[in-house]
C-alpha positions in Angstrom: 65.1 23.8 -67.1 61.5 23.1 -65.8 60.9 20.5 -63.5 58.6 17.8 -64.7 55.3 17.5 -62.9 53.5 14.2 -62.6 49.6 14.0 -62.5 47.3 11.3 -61.6 43.8 10.9 -62.8 41.2 12.0 -60.1 38.7 9.3 -59.0 35.0 10.1 -60.3 32.8 10.8 -57.4 29.7 9.8 -59.6 28.1 6.8 -57.9 27.5 4.0 -60.1 24.5 1.7 -60.2 24.8 -1.3 -57.7 27.0 -4.1 -58.9 25.1 -6.7 -61.0 25.7 -9.5 -58.4 24.2 -7.4 -55.7 21.1 -6.6 -57.7 20.8 -10.2 -58.9 20.9 -11.5 -55.4 18.4 -8.8 -54.0 16.0 -9.2 -57.0 16.0 -13.1 -56.4 15.2 -12.8 -52.7 12.5 -10.2 -53.3 10.8 -11.4 -56.4 11.3 -15.0 -57.1 8.9 -17.7 -55.7 10.5 -20.8 -54.5 7.7 -22.5 -52.6 6.5 -24.0 -55.9 9.2 -26.7 -55.6 7.8 -29.4 -53.5 11.1 -31.0 -53.5 12.7 -27.9 -51.9 10.0 -27.4 -49.4 10.0 -31.1 -48.2 13.9 -31.0 -47.9 13.9 -27.7 -46.0 11.6 -29.3 -43.5 14.1 -32.1 -42.9 16.9 -29.5 -42.7 15.0 -27.4 -40.0 14.4 -30.5 -38.0 18.0 -31.7 -38.3 19.2 -28.2 -37.3 17.2 -28.0 -34.3 18.1 -31.4 -33.1 21.9 -30.5 -33.6 21.4 -27.3 -31.7 19.7 -29.1 -28.7 22.6 -31.7 -28.8 25.1 -28.9 -28.6 23.6 -27.6 -25.3 25.2 -30.7 -23.8 28.6 -29.2 -24.5 30.0 -26.9 -21.8 32.4 -25.3 -24.2 29.3 -24.1 -26.2 26.9 -23.2 -23.4 29.4 -20.8 -21.9 29.2 -18.6 -24.9 25.4 -18.3 -24.9 23.0 -15.7 -23.5 23.6 -11.8 -23.5 27.1 -10.7 -24.2 26.8 -8.2 -21.6 25.3 -9.8 -18.4 21.6 -8.8 -17.4 21.0 -7.3 -20.8 18.3 -9.6 -21.9 15.4 -8.1 -24.0 11.9 -9.2 -22.6 9.7 -10.6 -25.6 13.0 -10.6 -27.7 14.1 -13.3 -30.0 14.3 -16.7 -28.4 17.1 -19.1 -28.4 16.5 -22.8 -29.1 16.4 -25.0 -25.9 16.9 -22.1 -23.4 15.1 -19.5 -21.5 17.1 -16.7 -23.3 15.3 -13.7 -24.8 17.7 -11.4 -26.6 17.9 -8.7 -29.1 17.8 -10.2 -32.5 21.6 -9.6 -33.3 22.6 -11.6 -30.1 20.0 -14.3 -30.7 21.3 -14.9 -34.3 24.9 -15.4 -32.7 23.4 -17.9 -30.1 21.1 -19.8 -32.5 24.0 -19.8 -35.1 26.5 -21.1 -32.7 24.3 -23.9 -31.4 23.3 -25.1 -34.9 27.0 -25.3 -36.1 28.7 -26.3 -32.9 28.9 -30.0 -33.6 29.3 -29.9 -37.3 26.6 -32.5 -37.6 24.1 -31.2 -39.9 23.6 -30.1 -43.7 26.6 -29.2 -45.8 27.3 -27.9 -49.3 30.4 -28.8 -51.1 31.7 -27.2 -54.5 34.6 -24.9 -55.3 33.8 -23.3 -51.8 32.0 -25.4 -49.1 30.0 -24.6 -46.1 26.7 -25.1 -44.2 23.8 -23.3 -45.6 21.9 -23.9 -42.3 24.1 -21.6 -40.6 21.7 -18.9 -42.0 19.1 -20.1 -39.8 20.7 -18.2 -36.9 19.7 -14.8 -38.5 16.3 -16.2 -40.1 15.0 -17.5 -36.7 16.1 -14.3 -34.9 14.4 -12.0 -37.4 11.2 -14.0 -37.6 10.9 -14.5 -33.9 11.6 -10.7 -33.3 8.9 -10.0 -35.8 6.4 -12.5 -34.3 6.8 -11.4 -30.6 7.2 -7.6 -31.2 4.9 -5.4 -29.2 5.4 -2.7 -31.9 2.0 -2.6 -33.6 3.6 -1.5 -36.8 5.5 -4.6 -37.2 3.8 -7.3 -35.1 2.3 -10.1 -37.0 1.8 -13.9 -36.6 4.7 -15.7 -38.4 4.1 -19.2 -39.8 6.5 -21.8 -40.5 6.0 -21.3 -44.1 7.9 -18.0 -44.0 10.7 -19.6 -42.3 10.9 -22.4 -45.1 10.8 -19.7 -47.8 13.7 -17.8 -46.2 15.7 -21.0 -45.8 15.4 -22.1 -49.4 16.4 -18.6 -50.5 19.4 -18.4 -48.0 20.6 -21.9 -49.1 20.5 -20.7 -52.7 22.4 -17.5 -52.4 25.2 -19.2 -50.3 25.3 -22.4 -52.3 25.3 -21.0 -55.9 28.0 -18.5 -54.9 30.0 -21.4 -53.8 29.7 -23.4 -57.0 32.4 -21.6 -58.8 34.0 -19.1 -56.4 36.8 -20.6 -54.3 37.3 -18.2 -51.4 39.3 -20.7 -49.4 42.0 -20.9 -52.2 42.8 -17.2 -51.3 42.7 -17.8 -47.5 39.2 -16.6 -46.8 36.7 -18.6 -44.7 33.3 -19.7 -46.0 31.4 -17.9 -43.4 31.7 -14.9 -45.7 28.8 -16.4 -47.6 26.8 -16.8 -44.5 27.0 -13.0 -43.9 26.1 -12.4 -47.6 23.1 -14.7 -47.7 21.8 -13.7 -44.2 22.2 -10.1 -44.9 20.1 -10.4 -48.2 17.2 -12.5 -46.6 17.3 -10.6 -43.2 16.7 -7.4 -45.0 13.9 -8.8 -46.9 12.3 -10.4 -43.8 12.5 -7.2 -41.7 10.7 -5.2 -44.4 13.6 -3.2 -46.1 13.0 -1.8 -49.5 15.1 -3.1 -52.1 17.4 0.1 -52.0 17.9 -0.5 -48.3 18.7 -4.2 -48.9 21.1 -3.4 -51.7 23.0 -1.0 -49.2 23.1 -3.6 -46.5 24.4 -6.3 -48.9 27.0 -4.0 -50.2 28.1 -3.3 -46.7 28.3 -7.1 -46.1 30.8 -7.3 -49.2 32.7 -4.3 -47.8 33.3 -6.3 -44.4 35.8 -8.6 -46.4 36.0 -11.9 -44.8 37.4 -13.7 -41.7 40.6 -15.7 -42.5 40.7 -19.5 -42.5 43.4 -19.6 -39.8 41.3 -20.8 -37.1 40.4 -23.8 -39.2 44.0 -25.0 -39.8 46.9 -26.3 -37.8 48.5 -25.0 -35.8 45.7 -22.5 -34.9 42.6 -24.9 -35.3 40.2 -24.1 -32.5 36.7 -23.5 -31.3 36.2 -20.3 -33.3 35.3 -22.6 -36.2 32.1 -23.6 -34.2 30.9 -20.1 -33.5 32.3 -18.3 -36.6 28.9 -18.9 -38.5 26.9 -17.5 -35.5 29.1 -14.4 -35.8 28.5 -14.1 -39.3 24.7 -14.3 -39.1 24.7 -11.7 -36.1 26.7 -9.5 -38.3 24.3 -9.9 -41.0 21.2 -9.0 -38.9 23.1 -5.9 -37.6 23.8 -4.6 -41.1 20.2 -5.1 -42.0 18.9 -3.4 -39.0 21.5 -0.5 -39.5 20.3 0.0 -43.2 16.6 0.0 -42.1 17.6 3.3 -40.5 18.7 4.8 -43.8 22.3 3.9 -44.1 24.1 4.5 -47.4 25.5 1.6 -49.5 28.6 1.3 -51.4 27.3 0.4 -55.0 30.5 -0.7 -56.6 31.6 -2.8 -53.3 32.7 -5.7 -55.5 34.0 -4.0 -58.5 35.6 -0.9 -57.5 39.1 -0.4 -58.8 41.9 -0.9 -56.1 39.3 -0.6 -53.3 36.6 -3.2 -54.1 36.3 -6.7 -52.7 37.3 -8.4 -55.8 40.6 -6.2 -56.0 41.5 -6.5 -52.3 40.2 -9.9 -51.2 40.0 -12.0 -54.4 43.1 -11.5 -56.4 41.1 -9.4 -59.0 38.9 -12.3 -59.9 35.2 -11.8 -60.6 32.8 -13.1 -58.1 29.9 -14.5 -60.3 26.8 -16.8 -60.2 27.4 -20.1 -62.1 23.7 -20.6 -62.6 20.5 -18.6 -62.1 19.1 -18.5 -58.5 16.2 -20.8 -57.9 15.9 -23.8 -55.5 18.7 -25.8 -56.7 20.8 -25.9 -53.5 18.0 -26.9 -51.2 17.0 -29.6 -53.5 20.5 -31.2 -53.5 21.7 -30.3 -50.0 23.8 -33.0 -48.3 22.7 -34.3 -44.7 25.0 -35.7 -42.1 23.4 -38.7 -40.9 25.7 -41.0 -39.1 28.8 -39.3 -38.2 29.7 -36.0 -36.8 32.5 -35.7 -39.2 33.5 -32.9 -41.8 31.6 -33.8 -44.9 34.6 -34.6 -47.2 35.4 -37.3 -44.7 32.0 -39.0 -44.5 32.6 -41.5 -47.1 36.1 -42.4 -45.8 34.6 -42.9 -42.4 32.0 -45.1 -43.7 34.6 -47.2 -45.7 36.8 -47.5 -42.6 33.8 -48.8 -40.6 33.4 -51.6 -43.2 37.1 -52.5 -42.9 37.1 -52.3 -38.8 36.1 -56.1 -38.4 38.9 -57.0 -40.8 41.8 -55.1 -39.3 41.0 -54.8 -35.5 42.8 -58.1 -34.7 45.6 -57.4 -37.2 46.7 -54.0 -36.2 50.4 -55.2 -35.7 50.4 -56.5 -39.3 49.5 -53.3 -40.9 52.2 -51.6 -43.0 50.2 -48.8 -44.7 46.7 -47.5 -45.0 46.1 -46.0 -48.3 43.4 -43.3 -48.6 42.3 -41.9 -52.0 40.2 -38.7 -51.7 39.4 -35.4 -53.3 41.7 -32.5 -53.8 39.2 -30.5 -51.5 39.5 -33.0 -48.8 43.3 -32.8 -48.8 43.3 -29.1 -48.8 41.0 -29.1 -45.6 41.7 -32.3 -43.7 45.1 -33.9 -44.5 46.9 -33.4 -41.2 50.0 -34.8 -39.6 51.5 -34.1 -36.0 49.9 -33.5 -32.9 46.0 -32.5 -32.7 45.5 -30.2 -29.8 41.7 -30.1 -29.3 38.4 -31.5 -30.5 38.0 -28.9 -33.1 41.5 -29.9 -34.5 40.6 -33.7 -34.5 37.2 -33.3 -36.3 39.0 -31.7 -39.2 41.8 -34.4 -39.6 41.0 -37.0 -42.0 43.5 -39.4 -40.6 42.1 -39.2 -37.2 38.6 -39.8 -38.2 39.7 -42.8 -40.2 41.7 -44.2 -37.4 38.7 -43.9 -35.0 36.5 -45.7 -37.5 38.9 -48.5 -38.0 39.6 -48.8 -34.4 36.1 -48.6 -32.9 33.8 -49.3 -35.8 31.9 -46.1 -35.2 32.5 -42.4 -34.8 30.6 -40.0 -32.3 31.2 -36.6 -30.9 32.7 -38.2 -27.9 35.6 -39.6 -30.0 37.1 -36.1 -30.5 37.3 -35.4 -26.7 40.6 -35.4 -24.9 39.9 -38.3 -22.6 39.8 -40.6 -25.7 42.3 -39.1 -28.0 45.0 -40.3 -25.6 44.7 -43.7 -26.9 48.1 -44.4 -28.5 46.7 -46.6 -31.2 45.0 -43.7 -33.0 48.3 -41.8 -33.6 50.1 -45.2 -34.3 47.5 -45.7 -37.3 47.7 -42.2 -38.3 51.4 -42.5 -39.0 50.6 -45.4 -41.4 48.3 -43.4 -43.7 49.2 -42.3 -47.2 46.7 -39.8 -48.4 46.6 -39.1 -52.3 44.3 -37.4 -54.7 42.0 -39.6 -57.0 41.5 -37.2 -59.9 38.3 -38.9 -60.8 36.9 -38.3 -57.3 37.8 -34.6 -57.8 36.2 -34.6 -61.2 33.0 -36.0 -59.9 33.0 -33.9 -56.8 33.0 -30.8 -59.2 30.5 -32.0 -61.5 27.3 -30.2 -61.0 25.2 -33.3 -62.1 26.9 -35.5 -59.5 28.5 -33.7 -56.6 30.0 -36.8 -55.5 32.2 -36.9 -52.4 34.2 -40.1 -53.0 36.9 -41.8 -50.8 38.5 -45.1 -51.0 40.6 -47.1 -48.4 42.8 -50.1 -48.7 44.8 -51.8 -46.1 48.3 -53.0 -47.0 49.9 -55.6 -44.7 53.5 -56.4 -44.0 53.4 -59.5 -45.9 52.5 -57.8 -49.0 48.9 -58.7 -49.0 46.1 -56.1 -49.3 42.4 -55.8 -48.1 39.5 -55.3 -50.3 39.5 -51.7 -51.7 36.4 -50.1 -50.2 35.2 -47.3 -52.3 32.3 -45.1 -51.6 31.3 -42.2 -53.8 28.1 -40.7 -52.5 27.8 -40.4 -48.6 24.7 -41.1 -46.9 22.5 -38.0 -47.1 23.4 -37.2 -50.6 20.5 -36.8 -52.9 21.7 -40.0 -54.7 20.9 -41.7 -51.3 18.2 -39.5 -49.9 15.4 -42.0 -49.7 17.7 -44.4 -47.7 18.8 -41.5 -45.4 15.4 -40.0 -44.5 14.2 -42.5 -41.9 17.7 -42.4 -40.3 17.6 -38.6 -40.3 14.3 -38.8 -38.4 15.8 -41.1 -35.9 18.9 -39.0 -35.6 16.7 -36.0 -34.8 14.7 -37.8 -32.2 17.9 -39.1 -30.4 19.5 -35.5 -30.5 16.2 -33.7 -29.4 15.7 -36.3 -26.5 19.2 -35.6 -25.2 17.7 -32.4 -23.9 14.1 -32.8 -23.7 11.9 -35.3 -22.0 9.9 -37.9 -24.1 6.7 -35.8 -24.1 8.4 -32.7 -25.4 10.4 -34.7 -27.8 7.5 -36.4 -29.5 5.5 -33.2 -29.5 8.3 -31.6 -31.7 8.6 -34.7 -33.7 4.9 -34.7 -34.5 5.1 -31.1 -35.7 7.3 -32.2 -38.5 4.9 -34.9 -39.7 1.7 -32.5 -39.4 0.2 -32.1 -42.8 -0.4 -28.4 -41.9 3.1 -28.0 -40.8 3.7 -24.9 -42.9 0.8 -23.1 -41.3 1.8 -23.6 -37.8 3.3 -20.5 -35.8 6.9 -20.5 -35.3 6.2 -20.5 -31.5 5.9 -24.4 -32.0 9.7 -24.5 -32.6 10.6 -23.1 -29.1 7.9 -24.5 -27.0 
């Protein structure tokens, strides 16, 4: 009796065309004009100023500054890419990490929220590193004077790639961290800035998808910690590295996303397709969210604002409080709903109950409120134990609506005698496009305050004046580092 043999179909070695998503992103970055949107250009200017201010403020944090400089001691690069607010001159890969970590450290600047969330300004780590490298290079073949206009154009494109990918692709639901999108957007834009051909850019972008993604472990209890503050810098540095590698002629993986069994979609995304909900243009920059008042994760911004309004009504009645009802979005619950001990500042600034408790107790919220010396206040945890967090489905619906992108929270205090406070409901945070004009003067003052935490008055005003200069776009990028 003959033994039965089993055969499997051999894999074809014929290389396909690049996945449509890779081609769409690269064609957008290389071919689509974006400076024709006055709103996008103006918004990018504020985004850049805000990011520089946040980076300079982060220089006051020892936990951040100990990570800066060359990774290997005494390995600086003369005339290399500069790091904001420091004397470091580094290779562009390490500079991308440094600037990226500084900009993101305090979680205090622009934000994008949709099915996925994140901070498109994280791409500035890579963009600044690449452009300053080109601007200062002694290599005659690549040396050229770089104007701020090039930086603004790159920002709009990086924001768009990251933000549109976030609209309908929820990587966090499968446990992946949103810095994946920083690596994707920064790789596409860095390749373009560094002069790669489209083929080289596609190769680099395919490798960025092949990298998979960091897990969200470091953002959630019990593992929440400072990696969430440098993860974006790490992603932007990886993007610059992939771009530079493929300038040397690296080979891409054309079906990086769609390959059966081995592609990103099959391995990392439960077989779902990664897609673009809308055509790439300048939508994200035009609708970006600014953090104006509070260094709080953006899903909590309106909750903090509501709690501050309730502060004077509750502060003398703390012993009479039975419960604190918080209505919020499904996304906020997934990211920020935490009970139990909070072990460090990174843990606290991603806890909805902690931020609301601080706002109720102090009538304010600053970066200092996350530090250990203040977190020992027993009244904070006492209030946290009284909080009842639930989803308001209307808030979630309006959050996902592309015409609204609301981020609603509502708070009601319930007292032991059965009485209730006024329900304070805020749907649009300060810094949302719906409140943009209200926010811009405050954004300028925030930037001035942050910059002056590191620079003297003369240097602060020089930088502020740069951003009101009618010829701002045509100033050399040196102005940002002087």
